[in-house]
C-alpha positions as CSV (number, residue, x, y, z in Angstrom):
1,M,-51.9,43.3,75.4
2,P,-49.1,41.9,73.4
3,T,-50.1,40.7,70.0
4,K,-49.0,37.4,68.3
5,S,-46.3,37.7,65.9
6,S,-47.4,37.8,62.3
7,S,-44.4,35.7,61.2
8,V,-45.1,32.1,60.3
9,R,-42.6,29.6,61.6
10,R,-41.5,27.4,58.7
11,K,-41.2,23.6,59.1
12,P,-37.7,22.2,58.6
13,A,-37.2,20.6,55.2
14,A,-37.8,16.9,55.2
15,R,-34.7,14.7,54.8
16,P,-34.8,12.3,51.9
17,K,-35.5,8.8,52.8
18,A,-32.8,6.3,52.7
19,G,-32.2,4.9,49.2
20,K,-33.8,8.0,47.5
21,R,-31.0,10.5,47.8
22,R,-30.5,12.7,44.8
23,A,-27.7,11.5,42.6
24,K,-24.8,13.8,42.5
25,K,-24.1,15.4,39.2
26,P,-20.7,14.2,37.8
27,A,-18.0,16.8,38.4
28,D,-17.0,16.8,34.8
29,A,-20.5,17.6,33.6
30,A,-20.1,21.2,34.4
31,V,-16.8,21.6,32.4
32,V,-17.3,19.2,29.5
33,P,-19.7,20.4,26.8
34,D,-22.2,18.2,25.1
35,G,-20.7,16.2,22.3
36,F,-17.1,16.5,23.6
37,Y,-16.5,12.8,23.8
38,R,-18.1,12.2,20.5
39,D,-15.8,14.7,18.9
40,L,-12.8,13.2,20.7
41,V,-13.4,9.7,19.3
42,W,-14.3,11.0,15.8
43,N,-10.9,12.9,15.6
44,L,-8.7,10.2,16.9
45,R,-5.9,9.1,14.5
46,N,-6.8,5.4,15.3
47,G,-9.8,3.6,14.0
48,V,-12.4,2.9,16.7
49,V,-15.3,0.5,16.6
50,A,-17.4,0.1,19.7
51,I,-20.4,-2.3,20.1
52,T,-23.0,-2.8,22.8
53,R,-23.5,-6.0,24.7
54,D,-26.3,-7.0,22.3
55,G,-23.9,-6.6,19.3
56,R,-25.0,-3.2,17.9
57,I,-22.7,-0.5,16.7
58,A,-22.3,2.3,19.2
59,V,-19.3,4.2,17.8
60,M,-17.4,4.0,14.5
61,N,-15.2,6.9,13.5
62,E,-14.0,8.1,10.1
63,I,-10.6,6.5,10.3
64,A,-12.2,3.1,10.9
65,Y,-14.3,3.5,7.8
66,R,-11.3,4.6,5.7
67,V,-8.9,1.9,6.9
68,L,-11.5,-0.9,6.5
69,G,-12.5,0.4,3.0
70,L,-16.1,1.0,4.0
71,R,-18.5,3.8,3.1
72,P,-20.0,5.7,6.1
73,Q,-23.7,5.4,6.4
74,T,-25.8,7.6,8.7
75,T,-27.8,4.6,9.8
76,D,-24.9,2.5,10.9
77,I,-25.2,3.5,14.6
78,G,-27.5,1.1,16.3
79,R,-27.3,-1.5,13.6
80,P,-25.9,-5.0,14.3
81,F,-22.1,-5.0,13.7
82,S,-22.5,-8.2,11.6
83,E,-24.4,-6.1,9.0
84,V,-22.1,-3.0,9.1
85,L,-18.9,-5.1,9.0
86,K,-20.1,-7.8,6.6
87,E,-17.7,-6.7,3.9
88,V,-14.7,-7.2,6.2
89,P,-15.4,-10.7,7.7
90,D,-11.9,-11.0,9.2
91,V,-12.6,-7.9,11.4
92,C,-16.2,-9.1,12.0
93,R,-14.8,-12.3,13.5
94,I,-12.5,-10.4,15.8
95,V,-15.3,-8.2,17.1
96,A,-17.6,-11.3,17.5
97,S,-15.0,-12.9,19.8
98,A,-15.1,-10.0,22.3
99,F,-17.7,-11.7,24.5
100,E,-16.5,-15.3,24.1
101,S,-13.2,-14.9,26.0
102,S,-12.0,-13.2,29.1
103,Y,-8.5,-12.7,27.5
104,L,-8.6,-10.3,24.6
105,P,-5.8,-9.6,22.2
106,N,-3.6,-6.6,22.8
107,R,-1.3,-5.3,20.1
108,A,-2.1,-8.0,17.6
109,E,-1.8,-7.6,13.8
110,L,-4.0,-8.6,10.9
111,R,-3.8,-8.3,7.1
112,L,-7.2,-7.3,5.7
113,K,-8.2,-9.4,2.8
114,R,-10.4,-6.7,1.4
115,T,-7.8,-3.9,1.1
116,G,-4.5,-5.7,1.7
117,K,-3.7,-3.3,4.5
118,V,-2.1,-4.4,7.7
119,I,-3.6,-3.2,11.0
120,G,-2.4,-3.4,14.6
121,Y,-5.4,-3.7,16.9
122,T,-6.4,-4.0,20.5
123,L,-9.7,-5.4,21.6
124,S,-11.1,-4.5,25.1
125,H,-14.2,-4.7,27.1
126,V,-16.4,-1.7,28.2
127,R,-17.6,-2.1,31.8
128,D,-20.3,-0.3,33.6
129,A,-20.1,1.2,37.2
130,R,-20.7,-2.3,38.7
131,G,-18.0,-3.9,36.6
132,R,-20.3,-5.7,34.3
133,V,-19.4,-6.0,30.6
134,A,-21.5,-3.6,28.7
135,G,-19.8,-3.7,25.4
136,A,-16.5,-4.0,23.6
137,T,-14.2,-1.6,21.7
138,L,-11.8,-2.3,18.9
139,F,-8.9,0.2,18.5
140,F,-6.7,-0.2,15.4
141,K,-4.1,1.6,13.4
142,D,-3.0,1.2,9.8
143,L,0.5,-0.4,9.9
144,T,0.8,-1.0,6.1
145,R,3.5,1.7,5.7
146,V,5.5,0.3,8.7
147,E,5.4,-3.2,7.3
148,Q,6.6,-1.9,4.0
149,L,9.5,-0.3,5.6
150,E,10.3,-3.4,7.6
151,E,10.1,-5.5,4.4
152,R,12.4,-3.0,2.7
153,E,15.0,-3.5,5.4
154,R,14.7,-7.3,5.2
155,L,15.1,-7.1,1.4
156,R,18.2,-4.9,1.8
157,D,19.7,-7.4,4.3
158,R,19.1,-10.3,1.9
159,L,20.6,-8.3,-1.0
160,A,23.7,-7.4,1.0
161,A,24.3,-11.1,1.8
162,L,23.7,-12.2,-1.8
163,G,25.1,-9.2,-3.7
164,E,28.8,-10.0,-3.8
165,M,28.3,-13.7,-4.6
166,A,25.7,-13.0,-7.3
167,A,27.9,-10.2,-8.8
168,A,30.9,-12.5,-9.0
169,I,28.9,-15.4,-10.6
170,A,27.3,-13.1,-13.1
171,H,30.6,-11.6,-14.1
172,E,32.1,-15.1,-14.7
173,V,29.0,-16.2,-16.7
174,K,28.9,-13.0,-18.8
175,N,32.3,-13.5,-20.3
176,P,31.7,-17.0,-21.8
177,L,28.3,-15.9,-23.0
178,A,29.9,-13.1,-24.9
179,G,32.4,-15.6,-26.4
180,I,29.6,-18.0,-27.5
181,E,27.8,-15.1,-29.2
182,V,30.9,-13.9,-31.0
183,M,31.9,-17.4,-32.2
184,A,28.3,-18.2,-33.3
185,G,28.3,-15.0,-35.3
186,I,31.6,-15.9,-37.1
187,L,30.3,-19.4,-38.0
188,K,27.1,-17.9,-39.3
189,R,29.0,-15.7,-41.7
190,Q,31.1,-18.6,-42.8
191,L,28.3,-21.0,-43.4
192,V,26.0,-18.9,-45.5
193,D,25.3,-21.7,-47.9
194,S,23.9,-24.0,-45.2
195,Q,20.3,-23.2,-44.3
196,D,20.2,-25.6,-41.4
197,A,23.4,-24.2,-39.9
198,Q,22.0,-20.6,-40.2
199,V,18.9,-21.6,-38.3
200,I,20.8,-23.3,-35.5
201,L,23.4,-20.6,-35.2
202,A,20.6,-17.9,-35.1
203,D,19.0,-19.8,-32.2
204,I,22.3,-20.0,-30.4
205,I,22.9,-16.2,-30.8
206,K,19.3,-15.5,-29.7
207,E,19.6,-17.7,-26.5
208,A,23.0,-16.2,-25.7
209,K,21.6,-12.7,-25.9
210,M,18.7,-13.6,-23.7
211,A,21.0,-15.2,-21.1
212,N,23.3,-12.2,-21.2
213,R,20.2,-9.9,-20.6
214,I,19.3,-12.0,-17.6
215,V,22.8,-11.7,-16.2
216,L,22.7,-7.9,-16.7
217,E,19.4,-7.8,-14.8
218,V,20.8,-9.8,-12.0
219,L,23.7,-7.4,-11.8
220,D,21.3,-4.4,-11.8
221,F,19.3,-6.1,-9.0
222,V,22.1,-6.8,-6.6
223,R,24.0,-3.6,-7.3
224,P,23.3,-0.8,-4.7
225,I,21.3,2.0,-6.2
226,R,23.1,5.4,-6.1
227,L,20.6,8.1,-6.9
228,Q,21.5,11.2,-8.8
229,V,18.8,13.3,-7.3
230,E,17.5,16.5,-9.0
231,N,14.3,18.5,-9.4
232,I,12.3,16.9,-12.2
233,G,8.8,16.8,-13.6
234,L,7.2,13.4,-13.5
235,A,5.1,14.3,-16.6
236,E,8.2,14.4,-18.8
237,V,9.5,11.2,-17.2
238,V,6.3,9.3,-18.0
239,R,6.1,10.5,-21.6
240,D,9.7,9.4,-22.1
241,A,8.9,6.0,-20.6
242,I,6.0,5.5,-22.9
243,S,8.2,6.2,-25.9
244,L,10.8,3.8,-24.6
245,A,8.2,1.1,-24.0
246,E,6.9,1.4,-27.5
247,S,10.4,0.9,-28.8
248,H,10.8,-2.3,-26.7
249,V,7.6,-4.0,-27.7
250,S,5.0,-3.4,-30.3
251,K,1.9,-1.9,-28.7
252,G,-0.3,-3.0,-31.7
253,Q,-3.8,-1.6,-31.4
254,V,-3.4,-0.7,-27.7
255,Q,-4.8,2.8,-26.9
256,V,-2.7,4.8,-24.4
257,R,-4.6,7.4,-22.4
258,V,-2.5,9.8,-20.3
259,S,-3.7,12.3,-17.7
260,L,-0.9,14.4,-16.4
261,P,-2.1,17.7,-14.7
262,D,-0.2,20.9,-15.5
263,D,-0.1,21.8,-11.9
264,L,1.6,18.5,-10.9
265,P,4.4,19.5,-8.5
266,P,8.0,18.6,-9.5
267,I,9.7,16.0,-7.3
268,Q,13.2,15.3,-6.2
269,G,14.4,12.1,-7.8
270,D,16.7,10.3,-10.2
271,P,15.3,10.8,-13.8
272,Q,17.0,7.8,-15.2
273,Q,15.9,5.4,-12.5
274,L,12.3,6.8,-12.5
275,R,12.2,6.4,-16.2
276,Q,13.1,2.8,-15.8
277,I,10.2,2.3,-13.4
278,F,7.5,3.5,-15.8
279,T,9.1,2.0,-18.9
280,N,8.9,-1.4,-17.2
281,L,5.3,-0.9,-16.0
282,V,4.1,0.3,-19.4
283,T,6.0,-2.5,-21.2
284,N,4.3,-5.0,-19.0
285,A,0.9,-3.4,-19.7
286,F,1.5,-3.7,-23.5
287,E,2.6,-7.3,-23.2
288,A,-0.5,-8.2,-21.1
289,M,-2.8,-7.3,-23.9
290,T,-4.3,-10.3,-25.7
291,G,-3.9,-10.0,-29.4
292,G,-2.4,-6.5,-29.1
293,V,-5.8,-4.9,-28.5
294,G,-6.7,-3.0,-25.3
295,E,-6.3,0.1,-23.3
296,V,-3.6,1.4,-21.0
297,E,-4.3,4.4,-18.8
298,I,-1.7,6.5,-16.9
299,V,-3.1,9.0,-14.4
300,A,-1.0,11.3,-12.1
301,T,-2.4,12.8,-8.9
302,A,-1.0,15.1,-6.3
303,L,-1.6,13.9,-2.8
304,A,-1.5,15.8,0.5
305,G,0.8,14.8,3.3
306,E,0.1,11.7,5.3
307,E,0.8,10.7,8.8
308,P,4.4,9.6,9.1
309,A,5.3,6.1,10.1
310,P,7.6,5.6,13.1
311,G,11.2,6.5,12.1
312,V,10.1,8.3,8.9
313,D,10.5,12.0,8.8
314,N,9.1,12.6,5.4
315,A,5.3,13.0,5.6
316,G,4.9,15.9,3.1
317,P,3.1,16.1,-0.1
318,M,3.4,13.2,-2.6
319,V,2.6,12.4,-6.2
320,Q,0.9,9.2,-7.3
321,I,1.1,7.6,-10.8
322,A,-1.4,4.9,-11.6
323,V,-0.8,2.6,-14.5
324,T,-3.8,0.5,-15.5
325,D,-4.6,-1.9,-18.3
326,N,-7.7,-3.9,-19.2
327,G,-5.8,-7.2,-19.8
328,P,-6.4,-10.5,-18.0
329,G,-5.0,-9.1,-14.7
330,V,-2.9,-10.7,-12.0
331,P,-4.2,-14.0,-10.5
332,P,-5.1,-13.4,-6.8
333,E,-3.0,-16.4,-5.7
334,V,0.2,-14.7,-7.0
335,M,-0.6,-11.1,-6.1
336,D,1.6,-11.2,-3.0
337,R,4.6,-12.6,-4.9
338,I,4.5,-10.3,-7.9
339,F,7.5,-8.2,-6.7
340,S,9.6,-11.2,-5.5
341,P,12.9,-11.7,-7.3
342,F,12.9,-14.4,-10.0
343,F,9.1,-14.8,-9.8
344,T,7.4,-14.4,-13.2
345,T,4.3,-15.5,-15.0
346,K,5.9,-15.0,-18.5
347,P,7.2,-18.0,-20.4
348,Q,10.6,-16.3,-21.0
349,G,10.7,-13.7,-18.2
350,S,13.6,-13.4,-15.7
351,G,11.3,-12.4,-12.9
352,L,13.5,-9.4,-12.0
353,G,11.7,-6.6,-13.8
354,L,9.2,-5.8,-11.1
355,A,11.7,-6.6,-8.4
356,I,14.0,-3.9,-9.8
357,V,11.1,-1.5,-10.0
358,R,10.3,-2.0,-6.4
359,K,13.9,-1.5,-5.4
360,I,14.1,1.8,-7.3
361,V,10.8,2.9,-5.7
362,D,12.1,2.0,-2.2
363,A,15.3,3.9,-2.9
364,H,13.2,7.0,-3.5
365,D,11.3,6.5,-0.2
366,G,8.2,5.7,-2.1
367,R,5.9,2.7,-2.4
368,I,4.3,0.7,-5.1
369,D,1.1,-1.3,-4.9
370,V,-0.6,-3.7,-7.2
371,G,-4.3,-4.5,-7.4
372,T,-7.2,-5.3,-9.8
373,R,-8.6,-2.6,-12.1
374,P,-12.3,-2.0,-11.7
375,G,-13.9,-4.0,-14.6
376,G,-10.9,-6.3,-15.0
377,G,-7.2,-5.8,-15.6
378,T,-4.2,-4.7,-13.5
379,L,-3.6,-1.6,-11.5
380,F,-0.1,-0.4,-10.4
381,R,0.2,2.6,-8.1
382,V,3.5,4.3,-7.6
383,T,3.5,6.9,-4.8
384,L,6.6,9.1,-4.5
385,P,7.4,12.0,-2.0
386,V,7.8,15.4,-3.5
387,K,10.7,16.2,-1.3
388,S,13.5,13.6,-1.2
389,Q,15.6,12.8,1.8
390,H,18.6,12.3,-0.4
391,E,21.1,15.1,-1.2
392,L,20.4,16.9,-4.5
393,F,22.9,16.3,-7.2
394,G,24.5,19.4,-8.4
């Protein structure tokens, strides 16, 4: 008799009920390793701050911390953004507005009060698969260098318009001033017996000299700078500038501390013009000391290359010279005007010294910043490229 087959017939697999189908695995999950998106955001050249719908930090990369002047904390992720960004209230207000309006700013600009930097930013919503707002992202880029270049071009345009007129006026004023000084000197020699006349004529000569000095500064300011570029060591330039500053004003009991590393790279620049920069800054530091007592510190640092601004080819290594003093400092309300022509806080200043300094720095494709020294006082930072874009003078 035939026997029954020993094989067991298997039941067909049950189909999943409607609504309980297994979710398909995203196609990119097989090719994108864990942590890829985190690494992508962390290595962007733009600052990124992302928050969840309930206002907590979800992402904040290294560039964001650096541009905003904040110190990274391992506990920042998951904290309310109002706590993490409390030291930059202007940015905090922008992030807070993400859920208050359907229209978010694109390519807007903001000057940070904390650091003085200018950022260009875009604020956008993060939406889930159903189109609901799940969070917001702030993308931003440091535009400080770009703004400095634009301001430099605006300054050059203004100088080009005023240069010829100012030079002509200064030339016409310079000649009579020289005549007044000469004639007052002759009278002073002839009226040696009159004490009153001697005092008055001495004042006339003094004022004529000061007016002539202002005229010369105006001529220096409006005259185009023609650099005689060569390879030079900034350490030697700074030491010469300190000696010149000491010959211009008495430093009194001011202590000068200098830190110029031996391995500081030479730069391509005009020695005479650079010497004028640091002579002016050190002279200002001496004059800022109340009662001729205080401390001036000059520190040089070699910097690695930075990201180039649009239209700028030079992004190589740089050298930064910081000149600090512990004087009364620059009042915050005039900080933005400190390099403006004819602006001064000195009773007898022309207001052209720092304007000329900035003009020379710009001519070297560098930048100069002013700030407050930690503990009180003034800090000037001059940053110059090691390699100049000007032709070497030979």
